[in-house]
C-alpha angles and dihedrals in degrees: 000000000000090000093055093049090044091056095043092050090043090053093049089049092048091047096051090046091052088050090052094047092040096238099114095110090058099051133067131209093274093052091048090056093047091049094047092049096042089042089055088053091048089048088050091054101039109022106027097064092050096054102021098235123128122230130234090266087060094058095258106134098179134117093257091049087051092051092047089052091046090051089051090049090050090049089048095052089046088055093049093047090048088053096045102042104014093243138064120245 
């Protein structure tokens, strides 16, 4: 059951991040899930040590954990846009 929740929350985080970065039209549901989960990993490496909050990948299902995961997903999409287009949208 944890895997299903992890995929759903990852998909929602990826979708919100793609809405923030205006890349939603380019992504499908699978890519949203991947962006959400990998973004949570990025947030765990970059943002989590700075503010001391765990991400959803570290079994912290809280508002702060969701926001750190969302921040990581936005950072991931910014890096992907930078590599693809040479600029961040």
